[in-house]
N, C-alpha and C positions, 0 to 999 in steps of 0.2 A: 504494500500500500504506500503510495506516495502522497505527501502533503505538499501542495504547491500554492504559492501566492499568486493571485490574479487581480487585475484592476478592471472593474466593470463600471464604465461611465464615471470615472473619477472616484469610485469607492473601492477601497482595497478589501479583499477578503481572501480566505483560503479554502481549499477543498481537499478532501482526501479521496484519492481514486487509484485504482489498480494501474500498474505500469502498462498493461496491455491496452486499457482504455485511454490512458494518456498518450500512448504511441498513436493510436487511431485518431484521437482528437487532433494531434499535430499533423497527421497525414491529411485529414479532411481540411484543416485550415490551409495547408499548402495547395490542395486541389482547388479550393475556393479562392485562393490568392488573398486571404485576409489573415490577420494576426490571430493567435490563439485567444487573446483577450477579447477581440471583436467577436469571434465565433461564440465564445462562452456568453458574452453579453447578449448576442442574438438568441441563443438557446434560452437564456433566462427570461428574456422579454416575450418570446413567442410560444413558450410552453404553457399550456392552459391549466396546469395543475398546481395551484398555490400550496397545496399541502405536501408536495414532494420537495425534498431538499435538492440543492443545486447539483450535488454529485450524482444523485439518481436521475435528475433531468438529463445530465450529460450522457450517462450510460444509455438511457432509453433513446436519446437522440442519435447516438452513434449506431445503435442496433438498427433503428429505422432507416437511417441514412444508407447504411451498407446494404440493407435489403432492397431499397429503392434504386440504388445506383450500382448494382452488380448484375 
């Protein structure tokens, strides 16, 4: 499990996420040609489940993204 610091729209936070998901997050951000912080910010803004923590939102986003784009 990795704990990383990120900046979401000027707000610093940290997330704990498995290395495999972090690697995929970085791959997706490169594919989309945006920074990791921007991708995480987009995930946080556009995910419609307020009760899910950010790390879980990221995991679900990655799984859905890979299903839709493979």
